[in-house]
Residue, then its C-alpha position, 0 to 999 in steps of 0.5 A: m496144040n496137044t488136046n490132052k494138055i488143054w484138058n489138063m489145064k482145064l482141070a487145074l482151072e476148075e481147082a482154080e475156080k474153087a479157090f476163087k469161090e473161097g476167096e483165095v487167089p485162084v491158082g489150081c494145080i493138078v499132078l499127073n503120074g506116068k500113066g497120065e492119071v491124076v494123082a493130085s488136085t489142089y488149089n491155093l489155101k493160104e487164106k483158109n489155112k493161115n499158112t503162107t506156104h500152102h500154095a497150090e503146087i506145095l499142097a499138090i506135092e504133098e497129095a501126090s507123095k501121100k498117094n505115091g507113099d514117096w516124096r520122089l515124083n519122078d515121071h509126073t507132070v505138073f499143071v498149074t494155072l500160074e507160073p510157080c514162084p521161086m518157092c514152088l519151083y524149088a520144091l517142084l525140083q526137090a520133088r524131082v517131077s519130070k515136067v511142069i506146065f503152067g498157064a499164065y505168066d507172072l512178071k511179078a513173082g513168077a521164078i522163070s519171069l524173075g530169072y530163077s530157073f532152077q529146073k535148069d541149074e546144073r549144080f542141082n542133081h535133078s532137072f525137068d522141062i517147063e512149058g509156059g503159057l498154055m491157056h495163057f488168057d484163060c488162066s490170066k482172066k481168072l486172076s484178073d476177075f478175082f482181083k477186080q472183084r476184090r478191088g470192087e468190094h474194097l471200094r464198096g466196103 
């Protein structure tokens, strides 16, 4: 396994931990430019910002685009701790990223798991590579711990 990939997913997990501490679903995301430099580090902020579109990936696209001065993220790689939902996968396609690497699969809401492979659809003017399951256990555990804690608070409250 490529140690750089693991290192980068650990950075995304650090972002997920920030979300966890803020009571957000713990999903973290980083974006690397073609030189391997981190140009965006974000996490879910749906609850805090009261905005359903503020998933980690969307916020990462916005941050990377601002830093680049361009909405096109050609030769950028995205690391995210959870399989992108259809909204995020399509946004990544629109941003023209080169590759997406995700940790935990999401069988209920993940675009790939649900069969929405926008990144491979030849009808669109862009495609990119996607790799899933990197550090799946660690990424899944972060989410499981969060929801266990939330259920416990609900039962106590």
